C-alpha positions as YAML, in Angstrom:
chain: A
units: angstrom
residues:
- id: 1
  name: MET
  ca: [74.25, 137.62, 82.85]
- id: 2
  name: ALA
  ca: [74.48, 135.51, 86.04]
- id: 3
  name: LYS
  ca: [75.62, 131.90, 85.73]
- id: 4
  name: LYS
  ca: [73.22, 129.27, 87.03]
- id: 5
  name: ASN
  ca: [74.02, 125.94, 88.71]
- id: 6
  name: ILE
  ca: [77.64, 126.81, 89.49]
- id: 7
  name: HIS
  ca: [77.48, 126.28, 93.26]
- id: 8
  name: PRO
  ca: [77.84, 122.87, 94.95]
- id: 9
  name: ASP
  ca: [74.95, 121.33, 96.89]
- id: 10
  name: TYR
  ca: [74.73, 122.84, 100.40]
- id: 11
  name: HIS
  ca: [73.00, 120.42, 102.82]
- id: 12
  name: PHE
  ca: [72.83, 119.13, 106.43]
- id: 13
  name: ILE
  ca: [75.18, 116.45, 107.81]
- id: 14
  name: THR
  ca: [75.85, 115.16, 111.33]
- id: 15
  name: VAL
  ca: [79.34, 115.60, 112.82]
- id: 16
  name: GLN
  ca: [80.32, 113.12, 115.56]
- id: 17
  name: MET
  ca: [83.00, 114.28, 118.01]
- id: 18
  name: THR
  ca: [85.62, 111.98, 119.59]
- id: 19
  name: ASP
  ca: [83.62, 111.73, 122.84]
- id: 20
  name: GLY
  ca: [80.52, 110.46, 120.99]
- id: 21
  name: SER
  ca: [78.55, 113.71, 121.08]
- id: 22
  name: SER
  ca: [77.27, 115.02, 117.77]
- id: 23
  name: TYR
  ca: [75.75, 118.07, 116.12]
- id: 24
  name: GLN
  ca: [74.24, 119.00, 112.77]
- id: 25
  name: THR
  ca: [75.74, 121.54, 110.42]
- id: 26
  name: ARG
  ca: [75.42, 122.62, 106.82]
- id: 27
  name: THR
  ca: [78.21, 121.84, 104.38]
- id: 28
  name: THR
  ca: [79.13, 120.90, 100.84]
- id: 29
  name: TRP
  ca: [80.92, 117.74, 102.10]
- id: 30
  name: GLY
  ca: [79.27, 114.40, 101.34]
- id: 31
  name: LYS
  ca: [75.56, 114.24, 100.77]
- id: 32
  name: GLU
  ca: [72.42, 115.04, 102.76]
- id: 33
  name: GLY
  ca: [72.28, 113.06, 106.02]
- id: 34
  name: ASP
  ca: [75.89, 111.74, 105.95]
- id: 35
  name: LEU
  ca: [77.83, 111.20, 109.21]
- id: 36
  name: MET
  ca: [81.31, 112.74, 109.54]
- id: 37
  name: THR
  ca: [83.24, 111.02, 112.36]
- id: 38
  name: LEU
  ca: [86.15, 113.08, 113.65]
- id: 39
  name: GLU
  ca: [89.43, 111.51, 114.79]
- id: 40
  name: ILE
  ca: [90.77, 114.79, 116.22]
- id: 41
  name: ASP
  ca: [88.63, 117.66, 117.50]
- id: 42
  name: PRO
  ca: [88.85, 120.57, 119.96]
- id: 43
  name: LYS
  ca: [87.85, 118.24, 122.82]
- id: 44
  name: SER
  ca: [90.84, 115.92, 122.28]
- id: 45
  name: HIS
  ca: [93.63, 117.86, 120.51]
- id: 46
  name: PRO
  ca: [96.41, 119.23, 122.78]
- id: 47
  name: ALA
  ca: [96.41, 122.57, 120.93]
- id: 48
  name: TRP
  ca: [92.95, 123.27, 122.39]
- id: 49
  name: THR
  ca: [93.07, 121.26, 125.62]
- id: 50
  name: GLY
  ca: [96.42, 122.65, 126.81]
- id: 51
  name: GLY
  ca: [97.85, 119.16, 127.21]
- id: 52
  name: ARG
  ca: [101.24, 118.02, 126.10]
- id: 53
  name: GLY
  ca: [101.17, 116.20, 122.81]
- id: 54
  name: GLN
  ca: [103.17, 113.12, 121.98]
- id: 55
  name: MET
  ca: [104.84, 112.69, 118.64]
- id: 56
  name: LEU
  ca: [103.67, 109.45, 117.10]
- id: 57
  name: ASP
  ca: [106.43, 107.63, 115.26]
- id: 58
  name: ALA
  ca: [104.70, 105.87, 112.41]
- id: 59
  name: GLY
  ca: [106.93, 103.04, 111.28]
- id: 60
  name: GLY
  ca: [110.14, 104.40, 112.83]
- id: 61
  name: GLN
  ca: [110.29, 107.40, 110.51]
- id: 62
  name: VAL
  ca: [111.60, 109.73, 113.22]
- id: 63
  name: ALA
  ca: [114.37, 107.27, 114.10]
- id: 64
  name: ARG
  ca: [115.29, 106.88, 110.40]
- id: 65
  name: PHE
  ca: [115.36, 110.66, 109.98]
- id: 66
  name: ASN
  ca: [117.58, 111.13, 113.02]
- id: 67
  name: LYS
  ca: [119.91, 108.33, 111.87]
- id: 68
  name: ARG
  ca: [120.21, 109.85, 108.41]
- id: 69
  name: PHE
  ca: [120.33, 113.57, 109.27]
- id: 70
  name: GLY
  ca: [121.22, 113.60, 112.98]
- id: 71
  name: GLY
  ca: [124.72, 114.98, 112.37]
- id: 72
  name: LEU
  ca: [123.56, 118.05, 110.47]
- id: 73
  name: SER
  ca: [124.24, 121.39, 112.05]
- id: 74
  name: LEU
  ca: [123.55, 124.95, 110.97]
- id: 75
  name: LYS
  ca: [126.67, 126.26, 112.73]
- id: 76
  name: THR
  ca: [129.41, 127.74, 110.61]
- id: 77
  name: LYS
  ca: [132.96, 126.51, 111.15]
...
């Protein structure tokens, strides 16, 4: 016997790209008519644009990592 009401609601939302353009798609995310605003998309991410990415150092974490583990080496002595 087939189970009923086991699938999530599948509805239309609007997706807004980083350049302000938007499109409608169907999804299970949110609810009917919601707006999903993207922070990274194929129009801005270096993986798709071919640009060189910059590593963002949130709160000096890269500097702390390098200070703590900078002397590590995988070479055998």
